[in-house]
PyMOL Python script that loads the backbone (N, CA, C, O; Angstrom):
from pymol import cmd

cmd.read_pdbstr("""\
ATOM      1  N   MET A   1       5.401   4.477  17.325  1.00  0.00           N
ATOM      2  CA  MET A   1       5.187   3.267  16.534  1.00  0.00           C
ATOM      3  C   MET A   1       6.533   2.592  16.388  1.00  0.00           C
ATOM      4  O   MET A   1       7.560   3.236  16.172  1.00  0.00           O
ATOM      5  N   THR A   2       6.499   1.278  16.512  1.00  0.00           N
ATOM      6  CA  THR A   2       7.661   0.481  16.316  1.00  0.00           C
ATOM      7  C   THR A   2       7.773  -0.058  14.883  1.00  0.00           C
ATOM      8  O   THR A   2       6.799   0.037  14.137  1.00  0.00           O
ATOM      9  N   ALA A   3       8.826  -0.576  14.497  1.00  0.00           N
ATOM     10  CA  ALA A   3       8.948  -1.151  13.116  1.00  0.00           C
ATOM     11  C   ALA A   3       8.081  -2.309  12.958  1.00  0.00           C
ATOM     12  O   ALA A   3       8.040  -3.151  13.854  1.00  0.00           O
ATOM     13  N   ARG A   4       7.394  -2.426  11.912  1.00  0.00           N
ATOM     14  CA  ARG A   4       6.401  -3.631  11.671  1.00  0.00           C
ATOM     15  C   ARG A   4       6.548  -3.994  10.246  1.00  0.00           C
ATOM     16  O   ARG A   4       7.000  -3.217   9.405  1.00  0.00           O
ATOM     17  N   SER A   5       6.154  -5.191  10.003  1.00  0.00           N
ATOM     18  CA  SER A   5       6.142  -5.700   8.578  1.00  0.00           C
ATOM     19  C   SER A   5       4.914  -5.111   7.919  1.00  0.00           C
ATOM     20  O   SER A   5       3.936  -4.755   8.576  1.00  0.00           O
ATOM     21  N   CYS A   6       4.994  -5.018   6.583  1.00  0.00           N
ATOM     22  CA  CYS A   6       3.881  -4.486   5.840  1.00  0.00           C
ATOM     23  C   CYS A   6       2.565  -5.305   6.072  1.00  0.00           C
ATOM     24  O   CYS A   6       1.462  -4.761   6.132  1.00  0.00           O
ATOM     25  N   ALA A   7       2.757  -6.615   6.194  1.00  0.00           N
ATOM     26  CA  ALA A   7       1.532  -7.489   6.322  1.00  0.00           C
ATOM     27  C   ALA A   7       0.895  -7.207   7.670  1.00  0.00           C
ATOM     28  O   ALA A   7      -0.332  -7.162   7.753  1.00  0.00           O
ATOM     29  N   ILE A   8       1.682  -7.013   8.744  1.00  0.00           N
ATOM     30  CA  ILE A   8       1.088  -6.751  10.019  1.00  0.00           C
ATOM     31  C   ILE A   8       0.369  -5.344  10.076  1.00  0.00           C
ATOM     32  O   ILE A   8      -0.679  -5.157  10.694  1.00  0.00           O
ATOM     33  N   VAL A   9       1.059  -4.360   9.352  1.00  0.00           N
ATOM     34  CA  VAL A   9       0.449  -2.996   9.309  1.00  0.00           C
ATOM     35  C   VAL A   9      -0.950  -3.039   8.582  1.00  0.00           C
ATOM     36  O   VAL A   9      -1.933  -2.417   8.986  1.00  0.00           O
ATOM     37  N   ARG A  10      -0.927  -3.834   7.476  1.00  0.00           N
ATOM     38  CA  ARG A  10      -2.177  -3.985   6.643  1.00  0.00           C
ATOM     39  C   ARG A  10      -3.242  -4.667   7.459  1.00  0.00           C
ATOM     40  O   ARG A  10      -4.384  -4.208   7.462  1.00  0.00           O
ATOM     41  N   GLU A  11      -2.931  -5.720   8.139  1.00  0.00           N
ATOM     42  CA  GLU A  11      -3.866  -6.509   9.003  1.00  0.00           C
ATOM     43  C   GLU A  11      -4.422  -5.666  10.166  1.00  0.00           C
ATOM     44  O   GLU A  11      -5.624  -5.630  10.431  1.00  0.00           O
ATOM     45  N   GLU A  12      -3.487  -4.998  10.837  1.00  0.00           N
ATOM     46  CA  GLU A  12      -4.000  -4.112  11.933  1.00  0.00           C
ATOM     47  C   GLU A  12      -4.782  -2.905  11.460  1.00  0.00           C
ATOM     48  O   GLU A  12      -5.679  -2.456  12.174  1.00  0.00           O
ATOM     49  N   THR A  13      -4.484  -2.355  10.282  1.00  0.00           N
ATOM     50  CA  THR A  13      -5.181  -1.296   9.788  1.00  0.00           C
ATOM     51  C   THR A  13      -6.662  -1.806   9.358  1.00  0.00           C
ATOM     52  O   THR A  13      -7.671  -1.173   9.671  1.00  0.00           O
ATOM     53  N   ALA A  14      -6.691  -2.854   8.710  1.00  0.00           N
ATOM     54  CA  ALA A  14      -7.929  -3.366   8.189  1.00  0.00           C
ATOM     55  C   ALA A  14      -8.925  -3.804   9.410  1.00  0.00           C
ATOM     56  O   ALA A  14     -10.148  -3.682   9.345  1.00  0.00           O
ATOM     57  N   ALA A  15      -8.248  -4.308  10.485  1.00  0.00           N
ATOM     58  CA  ALA A  15      -8.968  -4.644  11.722  1.00  0.00           C
ATOM     59  C   ALA A  15      -9.375  -3.399  12.542  1.00  0.00           C
ATOM     60  O   ALA A  15     -10.149  -3.512  13.492  1.00  0.00           O
ATOM     61  N   GLY A  16      -8.879  -2.274  12.190  1.00  0.00           N
ATOM     62  CA  GLY A  16      -9.196  -1.075  12.963  1.00  0.00           C
ATOM     63  C   GLY A  16      -8.399  -0.769  14.134  1.00  0.00           C
ATOM     64  O   GLY A  16      -8.670   0.166  14.886  1.00  0.00           O
ATOM     65  N   ARG A  17      -7.305  -1.643  14.308  1.00  0.00           N
ATOM     66  CA  ARG A  17      -6.504  -1.448  15.437  1.00  0.00           C
ATOM     67  C   ARG A  17      -5.396  -0.411  15.304  1.00  0.00           C
ATOM     68  O   ARG A  17      -4.772   0.037  16.266  1.00  0.00           O
ATOM     69  N   LEU A  18      -5.210  -0.078  14.072  1.00  0.00           N
ATOM     70  CA  LEU A  18      -4.139   0.918  13.715  1.00  0.00           C
ATOM     71  C   LEU A  18      -4.693   1.898  12.625  1.00  0.00           C
ATOM     72  O   LEU A  18      -5.334   1.430  11.683  1.00  0.00           O
ATOM     73  N   LEU A  19      -4.473   3.197  12.722  1.00  0.00           N
ATOM     74  CA  LEU A  19      -4.957   4.181  11.752  1.00  0.00           C
ATOM     75  C   LEU A  19      -3.856   4.328  10.666  1.00  0.00           C
ATOM     76  O   LEU A  19      -2.665   4.496  10.929  1.00  0.00           O
ATOM     77  N   ALA A  20      -4.391   4.245   9.395  1.00  0.00           N
ATOM     78  CA  ALA A  20      -3.364   4.472   8.283  1.00  0.00           C
ATOM     79  C   ALA A  20      -2.749   5.848   8.412  1.00  0.00           C
ATOM     80  O   ALA A  20      -1.574   5.991   8.073  1.00  0.00           O
ATOM     81  N   THR A  21      -3.452   6.881   8.877  1.00  0.00           N
ATOM     82  CA  THR A  21      -2.919   8.228   9.091  1.00  0.00           C
ATOM     83  C   THR A  21      -1.747   8.145  10.114  1.00  0.00           C
ATOM     84  O   THR A  21      -0.739   8.841   9.987  1.00  0.00           O
ATOM     85  N   ASP A  22      -1.920   7.293  11.098  1.00  0.00           N
ATOM     86  CA  ASP A  22      -0.790   7.183  12.078  1.00  0.00           C
ATOM     87  C   ASP A  22       0.432   6.509  11.469  1.00  0.00           C
ATOM     88  O   ASP A  22       1.554   6.922  11.764  1.00  0.00           O
ATOM     89  N   THR A  23       0.273   5.548  10.682  1.00  0.00           N
ATOM     90  CA  THR A  23       1.392   4.890   9.971  1.00  0.00           C
ATOM     91  C   THR A  23       2.088   5.841   8.973  1.00  0.00           C
ATOM     92  O   THR A  23       3.315   5.842   8.869  1.00  0.00           O
ATOM     93  N   VAL A  24       1.339   6.606   8.282  1.00  0.00           N
ATOM     94  CA  VAL A  24       1.951   7.594   7.230  1.00  0.00           C
ATOM     95  C   VAL A  24       2.667   8.691   8.104  1.00  0.00           C
ATOM     96  O   VAL A  24       3.779   9.109   7.782  1.00  0.00           O
ATOM     97  N   ASP A  25       2.018   9.134   9.189  1.00  0.00           N
ATOM     98  CA  ASP A  25       2.710  10.250   9.915  1.00  0.00           C
ATOM     99  C   ASP A  25       4.014   9.699  10.506  1.00  0.00           C
ATOM    100  O   ASP A  25       5.023  10.405  10.511  1.00  0.00           O
ATOM    101  N   ALA A  26       4.016   8.420  11.019  1.00  0.00           N
ATOM    102  CA  ALA A  26       5.235   7.763  11.541  1.00  0.00           C
ATOM    103  C   ALA A  26       6.292   7.648  10.486  1.00  0.00           C
ATOM    104  O   ALA A  26       7.471   7.912  10.720  1.00  0.00           O
ATOM    105  N   ALA A  27       5.835   7.234   9.280  1.00  0.00           N
ATOM    106  CA  ALA A  27       6.919   7.089   8.132  1.00  0.00           C
ATOM    107  C   ALA A  27       7.412   8.373   7.813  1.00  0.00           C
ATOM    108  O   ALA A  27       8.626   8.492   7.647  1.00  0.00           O
ATOM    109  N   ILE A  28       6.657   9.369   7.699  1.00  0.00           N
ATOM    110  CA  ILE A  28       7.150  10.781   7.333  1.00  0.00           C
ATOM    111  C   ILE A  28       8.125  11.286   8.394  1.00  0.00           C
ATOM    112  O   ILE A  28       9.175  11.851   8.087  1.00  0.00           O
ATOM    113  N   ALA A  29       7.757  11.069   9.609  1.00  0.00           N
ATOM    114  CA  ALA A  29       8.546  11.552  10.759  1.00  0.00           C
ATOM    115  C   ALA A  29       9.878  10.808  10.737  1.00  0.00           C
ATOM    116  O   ALA A  29      10.934  11.410  10.932  1.00  0.00           O
ATOM    117  N   ARG A  30       9.827   9.517  10.504  1.00  0.00           N
ATOM    118  CA  ARG A  30      11.084   8.702  10.418  1.00  0.00           C
ATOM    119  C   ARG A  30      12.000   9.069   9.292  1.00  0.00           C
ATOM    120  O   ARG A  30      13.225   9.068   9.408  1.00  0.00           O
ATOM    121  N   ALA A  31      11.347   9.388   8.182  1.00  0.00           N
ATOM    122  CA  ALA A  31      12.127   9.872   6.940  1.00  0.00           C
ATOM    123  C   ALA A  31      12.843  11.152   7.245  1.00  0.00           C
ATOM    124  O   ALA A  31      13.981  11.358   6.824  1.00  0.00           O
ATOM    125  N   ARG A  32      12.167  12.031   7.992  1.00  0.00           N
ATOM    126  CA  ARG A  32      12.785  13.302   8.362  1.00  0.00           C
ATOM    127  C   ARG A  32      13.924  13.044   9.435  1.00  0.00           C
ATOM    128  O   ARG A  32      15.007  13.627   9.383  1.00  0.00           O
ATOM    129  N   GLU A  33      13.627  12.224  10.305  1.00  0.00           N
ATOM    130  CA  GLU A  33      14.501  11.903  11.401  1.00  0.00           C
ATOM    131  C   GLU A  33      15.900  11.360  10.932  1.00  0.00           C
ATOM    132  O   GLU A  33      16.960  11.691  11.463  1.00  0.00           O
ATOM    133  N   VAL A  34      15.780  10.474   9.861  1.00  0.00           N
ATOM    134  CA  VAL A  34      17.073   9.950   9.440  1.00  0.00           C
ATOM    135  C   VAL A  34      17.646  10.696   8.174  1.00  0.00           C
ATOM    136  O   VAL A  34      18.645  10.288   7.582  1.00  0.00           O
ATOM    137  N   GLY A  35      16.955  11.791   7.812  1.00  0.00           N
ATOM    138  CA  GLY A  35      17.478  12.557   6.688  1.00  0.00           C
ATOM    139  C   GLY A  35      17.370  11.846   5.437  1.00  0.00           C
ATOM    140  O   GLY A  35      18.340  11.786   4.681  1.00  0.00           O
ATOM    141  N   ALA A  36      16.146  11.244   5.128  1.00  0.00           N
ATOM    142  CA  ALA A  36      16.039  10.385   3.928  1.00  0.00           C
ATOM    143  C   ALA A  36      15.987  11.195   2.621  1.00  0.00           C
ATOM    144  O   ALA A  36      16.069  10.598   1.547  1.00  0.00           O
ATOM    145  N   GLY A  37      15.861  12.471   2.669  1.00  0.00           N
ATOM    146  CA  GLY A  37      15.771  13.297   1.441  1.00  0.00           C
ATOM    147  C   GLY A  37      17.073  13.374   0.719  1.00  0.00           C
ATOM    148  O   GLY A  37      18.065  12.767   1.124  1.00  0.00           O
ATOM    149  N   ARG A  38      17.070  14.158  -0.405  1.00  0.00           N
ATOM    150  CA  ARG A  38      18.222  14.239  -1.258  1.00  0.00           C
ATOM    151  C   ARG A  38      19.411  15.045  -0.605  1.00  0.00           C
ATOM    152  O   ARG A  38      20.559  14.958  -1.039  1.00  0.00           O
ATOM    153  N   ASP A  39      19.066  15.810   0.436  1.00  0.00           N
ATOM    154  CA  ASP A  39      20.169  16.429   1.213  1.00  0.00           C
ATOM    155  C   ASP A  39      20.860  15.505   2.208  1.00  0.00           C
ATOM    156  O   ASP A  39      21.888  15.881   2.770  1.00  0.00           O
ATOM    157  N   GLY A  40      20.322  14.293   2.448  1.00  0.00           N
ATOM    158  CA  GLY A  40      20.916  13.376   3.397  1.00  0.00           C
ATOM    159  C   GLY A  40      21.261  12.063   2.749  1.00  0.00           C
ATOM    160  O   GLY A  40      22.221  11.919   1.992  1.00  0.00           O
ATOM    161  N   LEU A  41      20.384  11.078   3.106  1.00  0.00           N
ATOM    162  CA  LEU A  41      20.697   9.715   2.506  1.00  0.00           C
ATOM    163  C   LEU A  41      20.255   9.552   1.061  1.00  0.00           C
ATOM    164  O   LEU A  41      20.603   8.567   0.410  1.00  0.00           O
ATOM    165  N   ASN A  42      19.503  10.497   0.563  1.00  0.00           N
ATOM    166  CA  ASN A  42      19.166  10.528  -0.831  1.00  0.00           C
ATOM    167  C   ASN A  42      18.308   9.266  -1.201  1.00  0.00           C
ATOM    168  O   ASN A  42      18.404   8.769  -2.323  1.00  0.00           O
ATOM    169  N   VAL A  43      17.496   8.770  -0.276  1.00  0.00           N
ATOM    170  CA  VAL A  43      16.560   7.640  -0.542  1.00  0.00           C
ATOM    171  C   VAL A  43      15.419   8.066  -1.349  1.00  0.00           C
ATOM    172  O   VAL A  43      14.942   7.363  -2.240  1.00  0.00           O
ATOM    173  N   PHE A  44      14.970   9.270  -1.015  1.00  0.00           N
ATOM    174  CA  PHE A  44      13.700   9.769  -1.690  1.00  0.00           C
ATOM    175  C   PHE A  44      14.165  10.922  -2.519  1.00  0.00           C
ATOM    176  O   PHE A  44      14.756  11.859  -1.982  1.00  0.00           O
ATOM    177  N   VAL A  45      13.917  10.894  -3.853  1.00  0.00           N
ATOM    178  CA  VAL A  45      14.215  11.975  -4.742  1.00  0.00           C
ATOM    179  C   VAL A  45      12.993  12.996  -4.626  1.00  0.00           C
ATOM    180  O   VAL A  45      13.132  14.215  -4.718  1.00  0.00           O
ATOM    181  N   TRP A  46      11.795  12.354  -4.417  1.00  0.00           N
ATOM    182  CA  TRP A  46      10.568  13.242  -4.370  1.00  0.00           C
ATOM    183  C   TRP A  46       9.566  12.549  -3.416  1.00  0.00           C
ATOM    184  O   TRP A  46       9.504  11.320  -3.384  1.00  0.00           O
ATOM    185  N   ARG A  47       8.776  13.336  -2.631  1.00  0.00           N
ATOM    186  CA  ARG A  47       7.807  12.816  -1.747  1.00  0.00           C
ATOM    187  C   ARG A  47       6.563  13.709  -1.789  1.00  0.00           C
ATOM    188  O   ARG A  47       6.666  14.932  -1.887  1.00  0.00           O
ATOM    189  N   ASP A  48       5.457  13.116  -1.719  1.00  0.00           N
ATOM    190  CA  ASP A  48       4.216  13.908  -1.676  1.00  0.00           C
ATOM    191  C   ASP A  48       3.505  13.593  -0.321  1.00  0.00           C
ATOM    192  O   ASP A  48       2.575  12.789  -0.256  1.00  0.00           O
ATOM    193  N   ASP A  49       4.002  14.281   0.768  1.00  0.00           N
ATOM    194  CA  ASP A  49       3.486  13.994   2.087  1.00  0.00           C
ATOM    195  C   ASP A  49       2.036  14.279   2.149  1.00  0.00           C
ATOM    196  O   ASP A  49       1.280  13.489   2.715  1.00  0.00           O
ATOM    197  N   ASP A  50       1.570  15.467   1.543  1.00  0.00           N
ATOM    198  CA  ASP A  50       0.103  15.700   1.628  1.00  0.00           C
ATOM    199  C   ASP A  50      -0.687  14.727   0.906  1.00  0.00           C
ATOM    200  O   ASP A  50      -1.748  14.351   1.404  1.00  0.00           O
ATOM    201  N   GLY A  51      -0.288  14.266  -0.229  1.00  0.00           N
ATOM    202  CA  GLY A  51      -0.936  13.191  -0.971  1.00  0.00           C
ATOM    203  C   GLY A  51      -1.024  11.914  -0.219  1.00  0.00           C
ATOM    204  O   GLY A  51      -2.073  11.270  -0.197  1.00  0.00           O
ATOM    205  N   ALA A  52       0.096  11.518   0.424  1.00  0.00           N
ATOM    206  CA  ALA A  52       0.102  10.284   1.226  1.00  0.00           C
ATOM    207  C   ALA A  52      -0.822  10.422   2.300  1.00  0.00           C
ATOM    208  O   ALA A  52      -1.565   9.464   2.515  1.00  0.00           O
ATOM    209  N   LYS A  53      -0.923  11.546   3.090  1.00  0.00           N
ATOM    210  CA  LYS A  53      -1.801  11.745   4.116  1.00  0.00           C
ATOM    211  C   LYS A  53      -3.305  11.694   3.584  1.00  0.00           C
ATOM    212  O   LYS A  53      -4.177  11.099   4.219  1.00  0.00           O
ATOM    213  N   SER A  54      -3.532  12.287   2.500  1.00  0.00           N
ATOM    214  CA  SER A  54      -4.919  12.202   1.854  1.00  0.00           C
ATOM    215  C   SER A  54      -5.366  10.740   1.605  1.00  0.00           C
ATOM    216  O   SER A  54      -6.457  10.314   1.982  1.00  0.00           O
ATOM    217  N   GLN A  55      -4.454  10.011   0.950  1.00  0.00           N
ATOM    218  CA  GLN A  55      -4.769   8.665   0.663  1.00  0.00           C
ATOM    219  C   GLN A  55      -4.928   7.794   2.041  1.00  0.00           C
ATOM    220  O   GLN A  55      -5.796   6.924   2.124  1.00  0.00           O
ATOM    221  N   ALA A  56      -4.153   8.048   2.967  1.00  0.00           N
ATOM    222  CA  ALA A  56      -4.260   7.344   4.227  1.00  0.00           C
ATOM    223  C   ALA A  56      -5.601   7.578   4.914  1.00  0.00           C
ATOM    224  O   ALA A  56      -6.195   6.683   5.515  1.00  0.00           O
ATOM    225  N   ALA A  57      -6.073   8.902   4.788  1.00  0.00           N
ATOM    226  CA  ALA A  57      -7.429   9.178   5.361  1.00  0.00           C
ATOM    227  C   ALA A  57      -8.532   8.441   4.756  1.00  0.00           C
ATOM    228  O   ALA A  57      -9.580   8.265   5.376  1.00  0.00           O
ATOM    229  N   SER A  58      -8.338   7.987   3.534  1.00  0.00           N
ATOM    230  CA  SER A  58      -9.511   7.241   2.895  1.00  0.00           C
ATOM    231  C   SER A  58      -9.293   5.713   2.829  1.00  0.00           C
ATOM    232  O   SER A  58     -10.170   5.006   2.332  1.00  0.00           O
ATOM    233  N   ILE A  59      -8.172   5.192   3.305  1.00  0.00           N
ATOM    234  CA  ILE A  59      -7.867   3.813   3.118  1.00  0.00           C
ATOM    235  C   ILE A  59      -8.655   2.862   3.902  1.00  0.00           C
ATOM    236  O   ILE A  59      -8.675   1.689   3.530  1.00  0.00           O
ATOM    237  N   THR A  60      -9.352   3.247   5.018  1.00  0.00           N
ATOM    238  CA  THR A  60     -10.034   2.405   5.817  1.00  0.00           C
ATOM    239  C   THR A  60     -11.186   1.786   5.056  1.00  0.00           C
ATOM    240  O   THR A  60     -11.433   0.585   5.169  1.00  0.00           O
ATOM    241  N   ASP A  61     -11.932   2.639   4.240  1.00  0.00           N
ATOM    242  CA  ASP A  61     -12.976   2.188   3.496  1.00  0.00           C
ATOM    243  C   ASP A  61     -12.490   1.139   2.303  1.00  0.00           C
ATOM    244  O   ASP A  61     -13.142   0.140   1.999  1.00  0.00           O
ATOM    245  N   ARG A  62     -11.280   1.514   1.699  1.00  0.00           N
ATOM    246  CA  ARG A  62     -10.861   0.545   0.717  1.00  0.00           C
ATOM    247  C   ARG A  62     -10.353  -0.659   1.170  1.00  0.00           C
ATOM    248  O   ARG A  62     -10.453  -1.647   0.443  1.00  0.00           O
ATOM    249  N   LEU A  63      -9.746  -0.749   2.418  1.00  0.00           N
ATOM    250  CA  LEU A  63      -9.258  -1.959   2.988  1.00  0.00           C
ATOM    251  C   LEU A  63     -10.405  -2.852   3.549  1.00  0.00           C
ATOM    252  O   LEU A  63     -10.207  -4.059   3.682  1.00  0.00           O
ATOM    253  N   ALA A  64     -11.483  -2.341   3.848  1.00  0.00           N
ATOM    254  CA  ALA A  64     -12.682  -3.097   4.400  1.00  0.00           C
ATOM    255  C   ALA A  64     -13.190  -4.014   3.361  1.00  0.00           C
ATOM    256  O   ALA A  64     -13.889  -4.965   3.711  1.00  0.00           O
ATOM    257  N   ASP A  65     -12.900  -3.819   2.091  1.00  0.00           N
ATOM    258  CA  ASP A  65     -13.302  -4.672   1.031  1.00  0.00           C
ATOM    259  C   ASP A  65     -12.253  -5.616   0.395  1.00  0.00           C
ATOM    260  O   ASP A  65     -12.364  -6.016  -0.764  1.00  0.00           O
ATOM    261  N   THR A  66     -11.306  -5.925   1.152  1.00  0.00           N
ATOM    262  CA  THR A  66     -10.197  -6.778   0.801  1.00  0.00           C
ATOM    263  C   THR A  66      -9.810  -7.736   1.762  1.00  0.00           C
ATOM    264  O   THR A  66     -10.160  -7.589   2.933  1.00  0.00           O
ATOM    265  N   LYS A  67      -9.071  -8.779   1.376  1.00  0.00           N
ATOM    266  CA  LYS A  67      -8.604  -9.871   2.291  1.00  0.00           C
ATOM    267  C   LYS A  67      -7.220 -10.210   1.889  1.00  0.00           C
ATOM    268  O   LYS A  67      -7.020 -10.506   0.711  1.00  0.00           O
ATOM    269  N   PRO A  68      -6.219 -10.199   2.758  1.00  0.00           N
ATOM    270  CA  PRO A  68      -4.815 -10.524   2.405  1.00  0.00           C
ATOM    271  C   PRO A  68      -4.797 -11.860   1.585  1.00  0.00           C
ATOM    272  O   PRO A  68      -5.462 -12.817   1.984  1.00  0.00           O
ATOM    273  N   GLY A  69      -4.075 -11.931   0.492  1.00  0.00           N
ATOM    274  CA  GLY A  69      -3.914 -13.093  -0.226  1.00  0.00           C
ATOM    275  C   GLY A  69      -5.008 -13.486  -1.199  1.00  0.00           C
ATOM    276  O   GLY A  69      -4.912 -14.477  -1.923  1.00  0.00           O
ATOM    277  N   ALA A  70      -6.075 -12.651  -1.187  1.00  0.00           N
ATOM    278  CA  ALA A  70      -7.204 -12.924  -2.082  1.00  0.00           C
ATOM    279  C   ALA A  70      -6.828 -12.550  -3.473  1.00  0.00           C
ATOM    280  O   ALA A  70      -6.135 -11.555  -3.687  1.00  0.00           O
ATOM    281  N   ALA A  71      -7.281 -13.349  -4.454  1.00  0.00           N
ATOM    282  CA  ALA A  71      -7.082 -13.058  -5.907  1.00  0.00           C
ATOM    283  C   ALA A  71      -7.829 -11.789  -6.215  1.00  0.00           C
ATOM    284  O   ALA A  71      -8.873 -11.517  -5.623  1.00  0.00           O
ATOM    285  N   SER A  72      -7.316 -11.027  -7.117  1.00  0.00           N
ATOM    286  CA  SER A  72      -8.037  -9.897  -7.674  1.00  0.00           C
ATOM    287  C   SER A  72      -9.096 -10.377  -8.630  1.00  0.00           C
ATOM    288  O   SER A  72      -9.054 -11.527  -9.067  1.00  0.00           O
ATOM    289  N   ALA A  73     -10.026  -9.546  -8.962  1.00  0.00           N
ATOM    290  CA  ALA A  73     -11.063  -9.923  -9.964  1.00  0.00           C
ATOM    291  C   ALA A  73     -10.435 -10.327 -11.251  1.00  0.00           C
ATOM    292  O   ALA A  73     -10.888 -11.316 -11.828  1.00  0.00           O
ATOM    293  N   ASP A  74      -9.392  -9.633 -11.784  1.00  0.00           N
ATOM    294  CA  ASP A  74      -8.713 -10.031 -12.992  1.00  0.00           C
ATOM    295  C   ASP A  74      -8.083 -11.450 -12.903  1.00  0.00           C
ATOM    296  O   ASP A  74      -8.183 -12.252 -13.832  1.00  0.00           O
ATOM    297  N   GLU A  75      -7.424 -11.725 -11.737  1.00  0.00           N
ATOM    298  CA  GLU A  75      -6.793 -12.993 -11.617  1.00  0.00           C
ATOM    299  C   GLU A  75      -7.839 -14.166 -11.445  1.00  0.00           C
ATOM    300  O   GLU A  75      -7.518 -15.329 -11.692  1.00  0.00           O
ATOM    301  N   ASP A  76      -9.048 -13.832 -11.032  1.00  0.00           N
ATOM    302  CA  ASP A  76     -10.045 -14.822 -10.738  1.00  0.00           C
ATOM    303  C   ASP A  76     -10.979 -15.042 -11.829  1.00  0.00           C
ATOM    304  O   ASP A  76     -11.815 -15.942 -11.748  1.00  0.00           O
ATOM    305  N   ASN A  77     -10.894 -14.272 -12.860  1.00  0.00           N
ATOM    306  CA  ASN A  77     -11.875 -14.276 -13.935  1.00  0.00           C
ATOM    307  C   ASN A  77     -11.295 -14.792 -15.215  1.00  0.00           C
ATOM    308  O   ASN A  77     -10.764 -14.027 -16.020  1.00  0.00           O
ATOM    309  N   ALA A  78     -11.387 -16.043 -15.405  1.00  0.00           N
ATOM    310  CA  ALA A  78     -10.874 -16.676 -16.600  1.00  0.00           C
ATOM    311  C   ALA A  78     -11.938 -16.586 -17.751  1.00  0.00           C
ATOM    312  O   ALA A  78     -13.139 -16.649 -17.487  1.00  0.00           O
ATOM    313  N   THR A  79     -11.487 -16.442 -18.995  1.00  0.00           N
ATOM    314  CA  THR A  79     -12.354 -16.319 -20.118  1.00  0.00           C
ATOM    315  C   THR A  79     -12.774 -17.676 -20.616  1.00  0.00           C
ATOM    316  O   THR A  79     -12.156 -18.660 -20.210  1.00  0.00           O
ATOM    317  N   ALA A  80     -13.747 -17.810 -21.440  1.00  0.00           N
ATOM    318  CA  ALA A  80     -14.199 -19.034 -21.982  1.00  0.00           C
ATOM    319  C   ALA A  80     -13.114 -19.916 -22.626  1.00  0.00           C
ATOM    320  O   ALA A  80     -13.206 -21.143 -22.622  1.00  0.00           O
ATOM    321  N   SER A  81     -12.089 -19.256 -23.177  1.00  0.00           N
ATOM    322  CA  SER A  81     -11.015 -19.943 -23.883  1.00  0.00           C
ATOM    323  C   SER A  81      -9.974 -20.570 -22.905  1.00  0.00           C
ATOM    324  O   SER A  81      -9.028 -21.273 -23.262  1.00  0.00           O
ATOM    325  N   GLY A  82     -10.264 -20.232 -21.664  1.00  0.00           N
ATOM    326  CA  GLY A  82      -9.245 -20.662 -20.600  1.00  0.00           C
ATOM    327  C   GLY A  82      -8.178 -19.698 -20.256  1.00  0.00           C
ATOM    328  O   GLY A  82      -7.453 -19.860 -19.275  1.00  0.00           O
ATOM    329  N   LYS A  83      -8.076 -18.625 -21.118  1.00  0.00           N
ATOM    330  CA  LYS A  83      -7.054 -17.612 -20.877  1.00  0.00           C
ATOM    331  C   LYS A  83      -7.622 -16.646 -19.742  1.00  0.00           C
ATOM    332  O   LYS A  83      -8.811 -16.328 -19.726  1.00  0.00           O
ATOM    333  N   ARG A  84      -6.771 -16.231 -18.861  1.00  0.00           N
ATOM    334  CA  ARG A  84      -7.254 -15.197 -17.959  1.00  0.00           C
ATOM    335  C   ARG A  84      -7.473 -13.889 -18.503  1.00  0.00           C
ATOM    336  O   ARG A  84      -6.660 -13.444 -19.313  1.00  0.00           O
ATOM    337  N   SER A  85      -8.488 -13.211 -18.149  1.00  0.00           N
ATOM    338  CA  SER A  85      -8.638 -11.821 -18.689  1.00  0.00           C
ATOM    339  C   SER A  85      -7.660 -10.880 -18.027  1.00  0.00           C
ATOM    340  O   SER A  85      -7.255 -11.106 -16.887  1.00  0.00           O
ATOM    341  N   GLY A  86      -7.292  -9.874 -18.692  1.00  0.00           N
ATOM    342  CA  GLY A  86      -6.449  -8.822 -18.210  1.00  0.00           C
ATOM    343  C   GLY A  86      -4.987  -9.254 -18.222  1.00  0.00           C
ATOM    344  O   GLY A  86      -4.144  -8.504 -17.728  1.00  0.00           O
ATOM    345  N   MET A  87      -4.672 -10.322 -18.713  1.00  0.00           N
ATOM    346  CA  MET A  87      -3.224 -10.718 -18.784  1.00  0.00           C
ATOM    347  C   MET A  87      -2.821 -10.772 -20.286  1.00  0.00           C
ATOM    348  O   MET A  87      -3.577 -11.134 -21.188  1.00  0.00           O
ATOM    349  N   TRP A  88      -1.600 -10.385 -20.430  1.00  0.00           N
ATOM    350  CA  TRP A  88      -1.012 -10.328 -21.833  1.00  0.00           C
ATOM    351  C   TRP A  88      -0.558 -11.769 -22.231  1.00  0.00           C
ATOM    352  O   TRP A  88       0.147 -12.435 -21.473  1.00  0.00           O
ATOM    353  N   ASP A  89      -0.975 -12.217 -23.412  1.00  0.00           N
ATOM    354  CA  ASP A  89      -0.534 -13.509 -23.890  1.00  0.00           C
ATOM    355  C   ASP A  89       0.402 -13.371 -25.014  1.00  0.00           C
ATOM    356  O   ASP A  89       0.024 -12.930 -26.100  1.00  0.00           O
ATOM    357  N   PRO A  90       1.662 -13.750 -24.777  1.00  0.00           N
ATOM    358  CA  PRO A  90       2.732 -13.512 -25.818  1.00  0.00           C
ATOM    359  C   PRO A  90       2.470 -14.339 -27.090  1.00  0.00           C
ATOM    360  O   PRO A  90       3.007 -13.970 -28.134  1.00  0.00           O
ATOM    361  N   SER A  91       1.692 -15.420 -27.077  1.00  0.00           N
ATOM    362  CA  SER A  91       1.425 -16.138 -28.235  1.00  0.00           C
ATOM    363  C   SER A  91       0.349 -15.581 -29.153  1.00  0.00           C
ATOM    364  O   SER A  91       0.110 -16.141 -30.223  1.00  0.00           O
ATOM    365  N   SER A  92      -0.319 -14.469 -28.755  1.00  0.00           N
ATOM    366  CA  SER A  92      -1.348 -13.904 -29.597  1.00  0.00           C
ATOM    367  C   SER A  92      -0.806 -12.695 -30.365  1.00  0.00           C
ATOM    368  O   SER A  92      -1.537 -12.076 -31.137  1.00  0.00           O
TER     369      SER A  92
END
""", "prot")
cmd.dss("prot")
cmd.show_as("cartoon", "prot")
cmd.util.cbc("prot")
cmd.orient("prot")
């Protein structure tokens, strides 16, 4: 796998052209290759490779229900007073 932007990885994964598990495996392999742990570059203090692999295995279902740039339910759901729900209002 070559270097790709996050947006392209998301788009290709959602379209089924790229497996999230392959992306995670490539990221873990690259981190090992460059010595990203605390004994090398010290970029990662802690990693959960198994947890990342588990999340990647289930992401296809979660991505199928999203669209890049779409507002979340909280952002799209204004209350009757005109204030958006789920957002902190410093004047209250």
